[in-house]
C-alpha positions as CSV (number, residue, x, y, z in Angstrom):
1,M,-59.4,-34.3,-60.6
2,V,-57.3,-36.5,-58.4
3,K,-58.0,-36.0,-54.7
4,T,-54.9,-35.3,-52.7
5,K,-54.1,-35.6,-49.0
6,S,-51.5,-33.6,-47.1
7,V,-49.5,-35.3,-44.4
8,Y,-46.6,-34.2,-42.2
9,V,-43.6,-36.5,-42.2
10,C,-40.6,-36.4,-39.9
11,S,-37.4,-35.9,-41.8
12,A,-35.3,-37.7,-39.2
13,C,-37.2,-41.0,-38.8
14,G,-40.0,-41.0,-41.4
15,A,-42.9,-41.0,-39.0
16,D,-46.0,-39.3,-40.3
17,S,-48.8,-37.3,-38.7
18,P,-52.1,-35.7,-40.0
19,K,-51.0,-32.3,-38.5
20,W,-47.8,-30.5,-37.7
21,I,-46.3,-31.1,-34.3
22,G,-43.2,-29.6,-32.9
23,K,-41.5,-32.6,-31.3
24,C,-41.6,-36.0,-33.0
25,P,-43.0,-38.7,-30.7
26,S,-41.0,-41.4,-32.4
27,C,-37.5,-40.1,-32.3
28,G,-37.8,-37.0,-30.1
29,E,-36.3,-34.5,-32.6
30,W,-37.7,-31.0,-32.7
31,N,-39.0,-29.1,-35.8
32,T,-38.4,-32.0,-38.2
33,Y,-42.0,-32.4,-39.6
34,V,-42.4,-31.2,-43.2
35,E,-45.6,-31.2,-45.3
36,E,-45.9,-33.8,-48.0
37,I,-48.7,-34.0,-50.6
38,I,-49.5,-37.5,-51.8
39,A,-52.1,-38.7,-54.3
40,R,-54.4,-41.3,-52.8
41,E,-55.8,-42.8,-56.0
42,T,-52.5,-43.2,-57.8
43,A,-50.6,-44.6,-54.8
44,A,-52.7,-47.8,-55.0
45,K,-51.9,-48.3,-58.7
46,R,-48.1,-48.7,-58.4
47,T,-47.1,-50.8,-61.4
48,I,-43.6,-51.4,-62.8
49,P,-43.5,-51.9,-66.6
50,G,-42.6,-55.4,-67.6
51,M,-43.4,-57.0,-64.3
52,E,-46.5,-58.8,-63.2
53,S,-47.8,-59.1,-59.7
54,N,-46.4,-62.2,-58.1
55,R,-48.6,-63.3,-55.2
56,Q,-47.3,-66.0,-53.0
57,R,-49.0,-68.2,-50.5
58,P,-47.8,-68.9,-47.0
59,Q,-45.6,-72.0,-46.7
60,L,-43.8,-73.8,-44.0
61,L,-40.3,-72.8,-43.3
62,R,-39.1,-76.4,-43.5
63,D,-40.5,-76.6,-47.1
64,V,-38.6,-73.6,-48.3
65,T,-36.0,-74.7,-50.9
66,M,-32.5,-73.1,-50.8
67,E,-30.6,-72.3,-53.9
68,A,-26.9,-71.7,-54.2
69,E,-26.2,-68.1,-53.6
70,T,-24.6,-66.7,-56.7
71,R,-22.5,-63.5,-56.4
72,M,-21.3,-61.2,-59.1
73,D,-17.5,-60.5,-59.2
74,L,-17.0,-56.7,-59.3
75,R,-13.3,-57.0,-60.4
76,D,-12.5,-55.0,-57.2
77,G,-10.9,-56.9,-54.3
78,E,-11.7,-54.2,-51.7
79,L,-15.3,-53.8,-52.8
80,N,-15.8,-57.6,-52.9
81,R,-14.5,-57.9,-49.4
82,V,-16.8,-55.3,-48.0
83,L,-19.8,-56.8,-49.7
84,G,-19.0,-60.3,-48.3
85,G,-17.5,-61.9,-51.5
86,G,-19.3,-60.1,-54.3
87,L,-22.6,-58.6,-55.3
88,V,-25.6,-60.9,-54.7
89,K,-28.1,-61.2,-57.5
90,G,-31.3,-59.2,-56.9
91,S,-29.8,-57.2,-54.0
92,L,-30.2,-53.5,-53.4
93,V,-27.0,-51.7,-52.3
94,L,-26.8,-48.1,-51.0
95,I,-23.5,-46.2,-51.2
96,G,-23.4,-43.0,-49.2
97,G,-20.7,-40.4,-48.7
98,E,-19.8,-36.7,-48.8
99,P,-19.8,-34.7,-52.0
100,G,-16.6,-35.1,-54.0
101,I,-15.4,-38.0,-52.0
102,G,-15.4,-40.4,-55.0
103,K,-18.6,-42.3,-55.0
104,S,-19.4,-41.9,-58.7
105,T,-15.8,-42.5,-59.6
106,L,-15.7,-45.7,-57.7
107,V,-18.9,-47.1,-59.2
108,L,-18.0,-46.0,-62.8
109,Q,-14.5,-47.5,-62.8
110,T,-16.0,-50.7,-61.4
111,V,-18.6,-50.8,-64.2
112,L,-15.9,-50.2,-66.8
113,R,-13.9,-53.1,-65.6
114,M,-16.9,-55.5,-65.9
115,K,-16.8,-55.6,-69.7
116,D,-18.8,-58.9,-69.9
117,V,-21.7,-57.6,-67.7
118,R,-24.5,-55.7,-69.3
119,T,-24.9,-52.5,-67.3
120,L,-27.3,-49.6,-67.2
121,Y,-25.8,-46.5,-65.6
122,V,-28.6,-44.0,-64.8
123,S,-27.4,-40.5,-64.0
124,G,-29.6,-37.8,-62.7
125,E,-26.8,-35.4,-61.9
126,E,-24.4,-35.5,-64.9
127,S,-24.9,-35.4,-68.7
128,A,-23.7,-38.2,-71.0
129,Q,-20.8,-36.0,-72.1
130,Q,-19.6,-35.5,-68.5
131,L,-19.7,-39.3,-67.9
132,K,-17.8,-39.9,-71.1
133,L,-15.0,-37.4,-70.0
134,R,-14.7,-39.2,-66.7
135,A,-14.7,-42.7,-68.3
136,D,-11.9,-41.6,-70.7
137,R,-9.9,-40.6,-67.6
138,L,-10.6,-43.8,-65.7
139,A,-10.2,-46.5,-68.5
140,S,-8.2,-46.6,-71.7
141,Q,-10.6,-49.1,-73.3
142,M,-14.3,-49.4,-72.9
143,G,-16.5,-52.4,-73.5
144,D,-19.7,-52.6,-75.4
145,N,-22.0,-53.5,-72.5
146,C,-22.2,-50.2,-70.6
147,F,-25.3,-48.2,-71.4
148,V,-25.7,-44.6,-70.1
149,L,-29.1,-43.0,-69.4
150,C,-29.6,-39.4,-68.2
151,E,-33.1,-39.6,-66.7
152,T,-34.7,-38.8,-63.4
153,Q,-38.3,-40.1,-63.9
154,L,-38.6,-43.5,-62.4
155,E,-41.3,-44.8,-64.9
156,Q,-39.0,-43.9,-67.8
157,I,-36.1,-45.6,-66.1
158,F,-38.1,-48.9,-65.8
159,T,-39.2,-48.6,-69.4
160,H,-35.6,-48.4,-70.6
161,A,-34.6,-51.2,-68.2
162,Q,-37.2,-53.4,-69.7
163,N,-35.8,-52.9,-73.2
164,I,-32.2,-53.3,-72.3
165,R,-32.6,-56.0,-69.6
166,P,-29.3,-55.2,-67.8
167,D,-27.4,-57.5,-65.5
168,L,-26.5,-54.6,-63.2
169,M,-28.2,-51.2,-62.8
170,I,-26.6,-48.1,-61.2
171,I,-28.7,-45.1,-60.1
172,D,-26.7,-41.9,-59.4
173,S,-28.3,-40.6,-57.2
174,I,-31.5,-41.7,-55.5
175,Q,-32.3,-38.2,-54.3
176,T,-32.6,-37.0,-58.0
177,V,-35.1,-39.6,-59.0
178,F,-38.9,-38.9,-58.8
179,T,-42.1,-40.8,-59.5
180,E,-45.5,-39.6,-60.6
181,L,-47.1,-41.4,-57.7
182,A,-46.0,-38.6,-55.3
183,E,-46.6,-35.0,-56.1
184,S,-43.7,-33.6,-54.1
185,S,-40.4,-32.5,-55.5
186,A,-37.4,-34.9,-56.1
187,G,-35.4,-35.6,-53.0
188,S,-38.3,-35.2,-50.6
189,I,-39.1,-37.9,-48.1
190,A,-42.2,-39.1,-50.0
191,Q,-40.3,-39.3,-53.3
192,V,-37.3,-41.2,-51.8
193,R,-39.6,-43.6,-50.0
194,E,-41.7,-44.4,-53.1
195,C,-38.7,-44.6,-55.5
196,S,-36.7,-46.9,-53.3
197,A,-39.6,-49.2,-52.7
198,S,-40.3,-49.5,-56.4
199,I,-36.6,-50.1,-57.2
200,L,-36.5,-52.8,-54.5
201,K,-39.5,-54.5,-56.1
202,Y,-37.8,-54.3,-59.5
203,A,-34.5,-55.8,-58.1
204,K,-36.2,-58.7,-56.3
205,E,-38.6,-59.7,-59.1
206,T,-36.1,-59.5,-62.0
207,G,-33.1,-60.7,-60.0
208,T,-31.1,-57.6,-61.1
209,P,-28.7,-56.1,-58.6
210,V,-29.0,-52.4,-58.2
211,L,-26.4,-49.9,-56.8
212,L,-27.9,-46.7,-55.4
213,I,-25.7,-43.7,-54.7
214,G,-27.0,-41.5,-51.9
215,H,-26.2,-38.1,-50.5
216,I,-25.5,-37.4,-46.8
217,N,-26.7,-34.5,-44.7
218,K,-24.7,-32.1,-42.6
219,E,-24.8,-34.5,-39.6
220,G,-23.0,-37.1,-41.8
221,N,-26.1,-39.4,-42.1
222,I,-27.6,-40.6,-45.4
223,A,-30.1,-38.0,-46.5
224,G,-33.7,-39.0,-46.8
225,P,-36.0,-41.0,-44.5
226,K,-34.5,-43.7,-42.2
227,V,-36.8,-46.2,-44.0
228,L,-34.4,-46.0,-46.9
229,E,-31.7,-47.7,-44.9
230,H,-34.2,-50.3,-43.8
231,I,-35.4,-51.1,-47.3
232,V,-32.0,-51.7,-48.9
233,D,-30.0,-54.9,-48.3
234,T,-26.6,-53.3,-47.8
235,V,-25.5,-49.8,-46.7
236,L,-21.9,-48.8,-47.5
237,Q,-20.3,-45.6,-46.2
238,F,-17.6,-44.1,-48.3
239,E,-15.5,-41.7,-46.1
240,G,-12.3,-39.9,-46.0
241,D,-10.8,-36.4,-46.0
242,Q,-10.7,-34.5,-49.3
243,H,-7.3,-33.1,-48.4
244,Y,-5.8,-36.7,-48.1
245,M,-5.6,-39.3,-50.7
246,Y,-7.0,-42.3,-48.7
247,R,-10.6,-43.4,-48.8
248,I,-12.3,-46.0,-46.6
249,M,-15.3,-48.1,-47.5
250,R,-17.2,-49.3,-44.4
251,S,-20.2,-51.7,-44.3
252,I,-22.9,-50.3,-41.9
253,K,-25.5,-52.9,-42.8
254,N,-25.1,-56.1,-44.8
255,R,-27.7,-58.9,-45.1
256,F,-25.4,-61.1,-47.1
257,G,-22.1,-60.7,-45.2
258,S,-20.2,-59.3,-42.2
259,T,-20.3,-55.6,-41.2
260,S,-16.8,-55.8,-39.8
261,E,-15.0,-55.6,-43.1
262,L,-13.6,-52.4,-44.7
263,G,-11.8,-51.5,-47.9
264,I,-9.1,-48.9,-48.3
265,Y,-8.5,-46.9,-51.5
266,E,-6.0,-44.3,-52.7
267,M,-7.3,-41.4,-54.8
268,R,-5.2,-40.8,-57.9
269,S,-5.6,-38.7,-61.0
270,N,-6.8,-41.8,-63.0
271,G,-9.2,-43.0,-60.3
272,L,-9.2,-45.0,-57.1
273,R,-6.5,-47.6,-56.5
274,E,-7.0,-50.5,-54.2
275,V,-4.7,-50.5,-51.2
276,T,-3.9,-54.2,-50.4
277,N,-1.4,-53.5,-47.7
278,P,-2.3,-50.2,-45.9
279,S,0.3,-50.6,-43.2
280,E,3.2,-49.9,-45.6
281,L,1.5,-46.8,-46.9
282,L,0.5,-45.4,-43.5
283,L,4.0,-45.6,-42.1
284,T,6.6,-43.0,-43.0
285,E,10.0,-44.2,-43.9
286,H,12.3,-42.2,-41.7
287,H,11.4,-41.1,-38.1
288,E,14.6,-42.3,-36.4
289,G,15.6,-40.0,-33.6
290,L,12.3,-38.0,-33.7
291,S,10.4,-37.8,-30.4
292,G,6.6,-38.0,-30.1
293,V,6.2,-40.7,-32.8
294,T,4.9,-44.2,-32.0
295,I,3.6,-47.1,-34.1
296,A,0.2,-48.5,-33.1
297,A,-1.1,-52.0,-34.1
298,A,-4.7,-51.2,-34.7
299,I,-7.8,-53.0,-36.0
300,E,-10.5,-51.4,-38.1
301,G,-13.4,-53.8,-38.5
302,A,-11.7,-57.1,-39.0
303,R,-8.6,-55.8,-40.7
304,P,-5.3,-55.2,-38.9
305,F,-2.9,-52.4,-39.9
306,L,-0.2,-50.3,-38.4
307,I,-0.6,-46.6,-38.1
308,E,1.7,-43.8,-37.0
309,T,0.7,-41.7,-34.0
310,Q,2.2,-38.3,-33.6
311,A,2.2,-36.0,-30.6
312,L,3.6,-32.6,-29.8
313,V,3.9,-31.3,-26.2
314,S,5.1,-27.7,-25.6
315,S,4.8,-25.0,-23.0
316,A,1.5,-23.1,-23.0
317,V,2.0,-19.7,-24.4
318,Y,-1.4,-18.4,-23.3
319,G,-3.1,-18.9,-19.9
320,T,-5.2,-21.9,-20.9
321,P,-3.4,-24.9,-22.4
322,Q,-4.6,-26.1,-25.8
323,R,-5.8,-29.7,-26.4
324,S,-6.2,-30.6,-30.1
325,S,-6.5,-34.0,-31.8
326,T,-6.9,-35.0,-35.4
327,G,-8.2,-38.5,-36.2
328,F,-8.7,-39.3,-32.5
329,D,-11.4,-38.6,-30.0
330,S,-10.5,-35.4,-28.1
331,R,-12.4,-36.4,-25.0
332,R,-10.6,-39.7,-24.8
333,M,-7.3,-37.9,-25.2
334,N,-8.2,-35.7,-22.2
335,M,-8.9,-38.9,-20.2
336,L,-5.6,-40.3,-21.1
337,L,-3.8,-37.1,-20.1
338,A,-5.6,-37.3,-16.7
339,V,-4.4,-41.0,-16.3
340,L,-0.9,-40.0,-17.3
341,E,-0.8,-37.3,-14.7
342,K,-2.6,-39.2,-11.9
343,R,-1.1,-42.7,-12.3
344,A,2.3,-42.0,-13.9
345,G,3.1,-38.7,-12.1
346,F,3.8,-36.6,-15.2
347,K,2.5,-33.0,-14.9
348,L,1.0,-31.8,-18.2
349,A,-1.5,-29.3,-16.8
350,Q,0.5,-26.3,-18.1
351,K,1.4,-27.9,-21.5
352,D,-0.1,-27.6,-24.9
353,V,-0.8,-31.1,-26.3
354,F,-1.4,-31.8,-30.0
355,L,-2.2,-35.2,-31.4
356,N,-2.4,-36.4,-35.0
357,I,-3.1,-39.8,-36.6
358,A,-0.9,-39.8,-39.7
359,G,-2.6,-40.4,-43.1
360,G,-5.8,-38.5,-42.4
361,L,-7.5,-41.6,-40.8
362,K,-10.1,-41.5,-38.0
363,V,-9.4,-44.4,-35.7
364,N,-11.9,-45.6,-33.0
365,D,-10.0,-48.6,-31.9
366,P,-9.4,-48.4,-28.1
367,A,-6.2,-50.4,-28.5
368,I,-4.3,-47.2,-29.6
369,D,-4.6,-45.8,-26.1
370,L,-1.1,-47.0,-25.1
371,P,0.5,-45.7,-28.3
372,V,-1.1,-42.3,-27.8
373,M,0.1,-42.0,-24.2
374,S,3.6,-43.2,-25.2
375,A,3.8,-40.6,-28.0
376,I,2.7,-37.8,-25.6
377,L,5.2,-38.9,-23.1
378,S,7.9,-39.2,-25.7
379,S,7.4,-35.7,-26.9
380,S,7.2,-34.3,-23.3
381,L,10.5,-36.0,-22.4
382,D,12.0,-35.4,-25.9
383,V,13.1,-39.0,-26.0
384,S,12.5,-41.0,-29.2
385,V,10.9,-44.5,-29.4
386,G,12.8,-47.2,-31.2
387,D,12.0,-47.8,-34.8
388,D,11.7,-51.5,-34.2
389,T,9.0,-51.2,-31.5
390,C,5.2,-51.0,-31.9
391,L,2.5,-50.9,-29.2
392,T,-1.1,-51.9,-28.6
393,G,-3.3,-51.8,-25.5
394,E,-6.4,-50.2,-24.0
395,V,-5.7,-48.0,-20.9
396,G,-8.2,-48.0,-18.0
397,L,-8.8,-45.2,-15.5
398,S,-6.7,-46.9,-12.9
399,G,-3.7,-47.1,-15.2
400,E,-4.0,-50.8,-16.1
401,I,-3.4,-52.1,-19.6
402,R,-6.5,-54.0,-20.6
403,P,-6.6,-56.8,-23.1
404,V,-7.6,-56.1,-26.7
405,N,-9.4,-58.3,-29.3
406,R,-7.8,-60.0,-32.3
407,I,-4.3,-59.9,-30.7
408,E,-2.9,-62.6,-33.0
409,Q,-3.8,-60.6,-36.1
410,R,-2.0,-57.6,-34.6
411,I,1.1,-59.6,-33.8
412,Q,1.2,-61.2,-37.3
413,E,0.9,-57.8,-38.9
414,A,3.7,-56.3,-36.8
415,E,5.9,-59.3,-37.6
416,K,5.2,-59.1,-41.3
417,L,6.4,-55.5,-41.4
418,G,9.7,-56.4,-39.7
419,F,9.1,-55.0,-36.2
420,A,11.3,-56.7,-33.5
421,R,9.2,-55.9,-30.4
422,L,5.5,-55.5,-29.5
423,I,4.5,-54.0,-26.2
424,M,1.1,-55.4,-25.4
425,P,-1.3,-56.3,-22.5
426,R,-0.7,-59.4,-20.5
427,M,-3.0,-62.1,-22.0
428,K,-3.5,-65.8,-21.8
429,G,-3.4,-68.3,-24.6
430,L,-0.2,-67.0,-26.3
431,E,2.1,-69.7,-25.0
432,N,1.8,-71.8,-28.1
433,L,2.1,-68.9,-30.5
434,H,5.4,-69.2,-32.5
435,V,6.4,-65.8,-33.9
436,N,9.7,-64.1,-34.6
437,I,8.9,-61.0,-32.6
438,Q,9.5,-60.2,-29.0
439,L,6.2,-59.9,-27.0
440,V,6.6,-57.6,-24.0
441,Q,3.5,-58.1,-21.9
442,V,2.7,-55.4,-19.3
443,R,-0.1,-54.8,-16.7
444,K,0.3,-51.1,-15.9
445,V,1.3,-48.0,-17.8
446,E,4.4,-47.7,-15.5
447,E,5.7,-51.1,-16.7
448,A,5.1,-50.1,-20.4
449,F,7.0,-46.8,-19.9
450,R,9.9,-48.6,-18.2
451,A,10.1,-51.1,-21.1
452,L,9.8,-48.3,-23.6
453,F,12.2,-45.7,-22.2
454,K,14.8,-47.8,-20.4
């Protein structure tokens, strides 16, 4: 009979303890320790079918030979951009997101486009018939190189992978896979840790890139131990509101590229469509004469685009004024309202203020402070902002307009979409910039409002 050992593992950070404790000494969370039963004898016998143990000796760093980094083209411009130019051979990529956001759809339609790549799609959540129905909806023609395996046992997955020898392997999802090395149920901390470590070894020793699809918990973080994000090479976050058609792919961690890139998709009935120019889709066609609408030149990661900021200011019906924001930090909106009242002299204490970022996007760029304040003031005064004007700038507590990063990209994006004027912070180094758009540089919010509502 195999001797077993019971340990307690923190579900937040993965730290273990021989006994249960209330507060984790590593991360400080309360009541996160859960009991896990592990087999001591079998844990030391981890073997992957078809692979031999490859022991290496220490060598000097100067003697390490570099080979040309080969990347696999995924036939998806947005996904290639987020990954840094394609999928690196032997890499382990984790894609996380909310249920129903489109993770499996994105991966399956990417696989169906790569007809010359031998792919093994391992599904632990859907049957082969369900995958076939989805594939018929996503692609009219299918290649002969996509193999589907509905299996959750890791040892069986490796056995089939040894026979097929795929160029790319998909596991949907990592929380449904279990191994015989751990006696806990699938999705537990011990199972996710053991399975991800074995998959990483398989990817590195065979040179096969592996895409893992992961669930997220109620806090919005990827479910499972934190060690899962440390093991993988790349962590991608697929986010968006189910009530809107736009999806955003962000890179949280990337060992082979930048984490400042993002990809934008549009959800349709036949799958996800790449959005190459998001600015044109995020701007409505007609808002001439409407108050409370401004256009902001924003940056998400390293990508510039223009978004529409909408505000509504009305008299408070009840005793306490309402403050509501969608897609923008409500605490920052309250700060901007205080600056607007203190520095600009507009009394909004008895007004309801509602703010919305059009398109269902969540923007964290501080450069949309000035567009947000201008939209609120435009709605309060019931004066429209010109259709040919866009704004960018961070607002400080003293009412100054602070410089923003990547200003040249913002200017070029506004010029490309036909705007005639950009109200921006006063910055140096723009004297030699030749553009066909008027740059109105301001230092204070009062100057911006005079230029905007003159």
